[in-house]
Every structure is written in C-alpha cells, then in structure tokens.
C-alpha positions in Angstrom: 7.9 -8.8 11.3 6.7 -8.4 7.7 8.8 -9.2 4.7 7.9 -9.3 1.0 10.1 -10.8 -1.7 9.4 -9.9 -5.3 5.7 -9.5 -4.5 3.7 -9.2 -7.7 0.1 -9.0 -8.7 -1.3 -9.0 -12.2 -4.8 -8.6 -13.5 -4.8 -10.0 -17.0 -2.1 -8.0 -18.7 -2.0 -5.2 -16.2 0.6 -5.3 -13.4 -0.8 -3.6 -10.3 2.1 -4.5 -8.0 5.5 -5.1 -9.6 8.2 -7.1 -7.7 7.8 -5.3 -4.3 10.6 -5.9 -1.8 10.3 -4.4 1.7 10.8 -5.3 5.3 8.8 -3.9 8.2 10.2 -4.3 11.7 8.1 -5.2 14.8 6.5 -2.1 16.4 7.3 0.0 13.3 4.9 2.6 11.9 5.5 2.2 8.1 3.8 4.0 5.3 3.1 3.3 1.6 2.8 6.7 0.0 1.7 7.2 -3.5 -1.2 8.5 -5.8 -4.4 6.7 -6.4 -3.6 3.7 -8.6 -0.1 3.3 -7.4 -0.7 -0.3 -6.1 -1.1 0.5 -2.4 -4.5 -1.1 -1.9 -3.5 -4.2 -3.9 -0.5 -4.6 -1.7 -2.7 -4.5 1.4 -5.0 -7.0 -0.2 -2.1 -9.5 -0.6 -0.8 -8.9 2.9 -4.2 -9.7 4.3 -4.6 -12.8 1.9 -7.8 -11.3 0.4 -5.8 -11.3 -2.8 -3.4 -14.1 -3.9 -0.1 -12.9 -5.4 0.7 -13.7 -9.0 4.3 -14.1 -7.9 6.6 -13.6 -4.9 6.2 -14.3 -1.2 5.1 -12.8 2.0 6.7 -13.7 5.4 5.3 -12.9 8.9 7.9 -13.4 11.6 10.0 -15.4 9.2 7.2 -17.8 8.3 5.5 -18.0 4.8 2.0 -16.5 4.8 -0.6 -18.4 2.9 -4.4 -18.5 3.1 -4.1 -21.8 5.0 -1.9 -20.3 7.8 -4.7 -19.3 10.1 -2.2 -18.9 13.0 -0.4 -16.1 11.0 -3.6 -14.6 9.7 -4.9 -14.1 13.3 -1.9 -11.8 13.9 -3.2 -9.4 11.3 -6.2 -7.0 11.3 -7.2 -5.0 8.3 -9.1 -1.7 8.1 -10.3 -1.1 4.5 -11.3 2.1 2.8 -15.0 1.1 2.8 -17.2 1.0 5.9 -17.8 -2.7 6.2 -20.3 -2.7 9.0 -24.1 -3.3 9.1 -25.9 0.0 9.4 -28.7 -1.3 11.7 -26.3 -2.6 14.4 -25.0 -0.5 17.3 -21.4 -0.5 18.6 -21.9 -3.2 21.2 -23.5 -5.4 18.6 -20.7 -4.8 16.1 -18.1 -5.7 18.7 -20.0 -8.8 19.9 -20.4 -10.1 16.3 -16.7 -9.7 15.6 -15.8 -11.5 18.8 -18.1 -14.4 18.1 -16.5 -14.8 14.6 -13.3 -15.5 16.5 -14.9 -17.8 19.1 -14.1 -15.4 21.9 -15.8 -16.1 25.3 -18.8 -13.7 25.9 -17.2 -12.2 29.1 -14.0 -11.5 27.2 -15.8 -9.8 24.4 -17.7 -7.5 26.9 -14.5 -6.7 28.8 -12.4 -6.0 25.8 -15.2 -4.0 24.0 -15.6 -1.8 27.1 -11.8 -1.2 27.2 -11.5 -0.4 23.5 -14.6 1.8 23.2 -13.2 3.8 26.1 -9.8 3.9 24.6 -11.2 5.3 21.3 -13.5 7.8 23.1 -16.7 6.0 21.8 -18.0 4.7 25.1 -20.8 7.3 25.4 -22.2 6.6 21.9 -22.1 2.8 22.1 -25.8 2.4 21.7 -26.0 4.4 18.5 -26.5 2.4 15.3 -23.8 2.7 12.6 -26.0 4.8 10.3 -26.2 7.5 13.0 -22.4 7.8 13.4 -20.2 10.4 11.8 -17.5 9.3 9.4 -14.8 9.8 12.0 -16.7 7.7 14.5 -17.2 4.9 12.0 -13.5 4.8 11.4 -12.7 4.7 15.1 -15.3 1.9 15.5 -13.5 0.0 12.7 -10.3 0.4 14.7 -12.0 -0.9 17.8 -13.3 -3.9 16.0 -9.9 -4.6 14.4 -8.2 -4.5 17.9 -10.7 -6.8 19.6 -8.7 -10.0 18.7 -5.4 -8.4 19.9 -3.5 -8.5 16.6 0.2 -7.9 16.3 -0.1 -6.2 12.9 -2.6 -3.6 11.7 -3.0 -2.9 8.0 -4.7 0.5 7.3 -5.8 1.3 3.8 -6.4 5.1 3.5 -7.9 5.2 7.0 -8.7 8.9 6.9 -10.0 9.2 3.4 -13.0 11.6 3.3 -12.5 12.8 6.9 -12.6 16.4 7.9 -9.4 17.9 9.3 -10.4 17.6 13.0 -11.5 13.9 12.6 -8.3 13.1 10.7 -6.1 14.5 13.5 -8.1 12.6 16.1 -7.4 9.4 14.1 -3.7 10.3 14.0 -3.6 10.6 17.8 -5.3 7.3 18.1 -2.9 5.5 15.8 0.1 7.0 17.6 -1.2 5.7 20.9 -1.6 2.2 19.4 1.9 2.3 17.9 3.3 3.3 21.2 1.9 0.0 22.6 4.2 -1.8 20.1 1.5 -2.5 17.5 3.1 -2.9 14.0 1.2 -0.6 11.6 1.3 -0.4 7.8 -0.5 2.6 6.5 -1.4 3.4 2.9 -2.1 7.0 2.1 -1.9 9.7 -0.6 -1.9 12.4 2.1 1.6 13.7 2.3 1.1 15.3 5.7 -0.3 12.0 7.1 2.8 10.0 6.1 5.2 12.8 7.3 3.4 13.1 10.7 2.9 9.4 11.5 5.5 7.2 9.8 9.0 6.4 10.9 9.8 5.1 7.4 7.9 5.6 4.1 8.0 3.6 0.8 7.4 5.9 -2.1 5.2 3.9 -4.5 4.2 4.6 -8.1 3.0 2.5 -11.0 3.1 -0.7 -8.8 6.8 -0.2 -8.0 8.6 1.0 -4.8 10.9 3.8 -5.9 12.7 4.2 -2.5 12.3 3.5 1.2 13.5 6.2 3.6 12.4 8.3 6.6 10.3 11.4 5.7 13.2 13.5 6.9 15.6 11.5 4.8 13.5 12.0 1.6 13.3 15.7 2.2 17.0 16.2 3.0 17.9 14.4 -0.2 16.0 17.0 -2.2 16.8 20.0 0.0 15.1 21.3 3.1 14.1 24.6 1.7 12.0 25.4 -1.4 11.6 28.6 -3.3 8.5 28.8 -5.6 9.3 31.3 -8.3 6.6 32.7 -10.7 8.1 32.5 -14.2 6.0 33.5 -17.2 2.8 32.6 -15.4 4.1 29.2 -14.3 5.4 28.1 -10.9 9.0 26.9 -10.9 10.3 25.4 -7.7 14.0 25.4 -6.7 15.4 23.4 -3.8 18.3 24.2 -1.4 20.0 22.4 1.4 20.4 25.6 3.5 18.2 28.6 4.2 21.2 30.8 3.3 21.4 29.4 -0.2 17.6 29.8 -0.6 17.7 33.4 0.5 20.6 34.2 -1.8 18.7 32.8 -4.7 15.6 34.8 -3.8 17.6 38.0 -3.6 18.9 37.4 -7.1 15.5 36.7 -8.8 13.4 39.5 -10.2 10.3 37.4 -10.2 7.7 37.0 -7.4 8.7 34.1 -5.1 7.7 32.3 -1.9 10.2 30.6 0.5 8.9 27.6 2.3 9.9 24.2 3.8 10.2 21.3 1.4 7.5 18.6 1.9 7.2 14.9 1.0 4.9 15.9 -1.8 7.7 17.9 -3.4 9.8 14.8 -3.3 7.1 12.8 -5.1 6.5 15.6 -7.7 10.2 15.7 -8.5 10.3 11.9 -8.9 7.0 11.2 -10.6 6.3 14.5 -12.4 2.8 14.8 -10.8 1.2 15.7 -7.5 0.0 13.0 -5.0 -3.7 13.8 -5.4 
C-alpha cells in the first residue's frame, strides 16, 4: 500500500530523514516509534506531500506519489499534532466545511457526518464549538473530519500527545475499530505503550534513520522477555533474560536490591539508543 525508497529530507545541512526504506501493507497498523526529533513528523509530512523529499520516492499502491497526483492524495488523510480547526465553529460546521472542500454533495456530507459523529461518540455534543471541547474530543473530531472523504490511508502524527490516560485509551479503542475496517494506519508516537498496544509492526527510528522494523513482540524477544533492575552503587543497572527461570536465578545470586519485571519496547530503545524515549 505504502512504499518508500531511500526517502530523504534535508533542511540546509541538517538531515532530518535519512534514506528511509519501508513497506506498509494494506490494512496494516504500522508504527514509527522514536524520541522527539527522530524524524517521525518529517516523514509524515513527506507522505502527505506537505513536504517535498530531498531525495527518494514514495509509492501508493505501486504508483509514484507527487503533489500533482490528486487521485493518490485523495486516498490519504492526515491528523497532525496541532488542532487545525476554527475555534468558533461547531462540529457540524467543521464537517460541512471539510466536505465542501472535497465537493461532496450536501446530503452526503450530512449522512456521513451523522454516521461518523455517532461512531466516535460525539453525536450529543455536535453543537458545541471547538473552543468548548476537551482535548480528547478535539482529537476525535479531527478523526471524524479525516474519515469524511473515506480515505484508504490515515497518517496519525502523535495523535494522543497531551491527552490524559482515559482519553488516550478511548482514542486507542477508536483507532482499533477503524483498523478492523481495513483502514491502513501509520502512527507516529514516542509512547512505548501506544506502539506496543496498537501496532502489528513498528519501525524503530532515531536520528532520521530506521534502525529496524519488527513486531513489538519480536523486538522484545530479541532483547529478552524478562528484565531485572538491579541497584548498583546508587545506579540502576538492567539485565535481560529470555526465560523467567534465568531471571530468578540471577536475582537469587545478587546481594543488591532488585526488581523483576517484563521487558518493554522502551527497554529495547534504551539499549539501542542509550536514552529513554521521552
């Protein structure tokens, strides 16, 4: 569905995205995981054609994506980190404005808006203006707006940034339901739990490069499913083991305080990059 070949973006002498190669299948929930500044947002910008690549190519369904290919661009909807909606418009007005931009018939805009606001559990607040909505409701409204034109691909750039825990999990449930309907989703995030919970495959990204693409379970298994955090001279040292038996045997031998836990995707990133995701 989406394929990039040596995708590169430079800003003067700074390389934000460095020869990225990845393939995302139709109906896949794919994640770009990395710290702030890793190149995730820039990658989304090029996939949406808001940014032009310095080098490399993007293919949608085997066809080269350019700014002139409106037929391919119509297959893609983007949800950015920023709330890009007028504060004085209510939900119905936001949806109608979006539909008119795409020359949709009025009856179709109304029908589809009703369906999507119901689907996203916003229907009872449809007359509220954007400025009166919570952060979570604004994000869900942006999802509704993005779905109005029935895209095949959704690009989500840090969609739960700034949300509280409850709103974040509500958004996760919504995105799962969309993916179950065969919508191809590319998610950028620096939340380890988000990538681990939602994504079938994850590209670990740092300094503009993709280090590896694997399933969350595959990444964790490669490092070891069990972690022992040991307190050594006031510092935390983490050891990884493939079996719980090995982890417990190590814990029995140490004279230091320790904590046994499951390994996470963040552990994988720390071991590779030498720093935490956030």
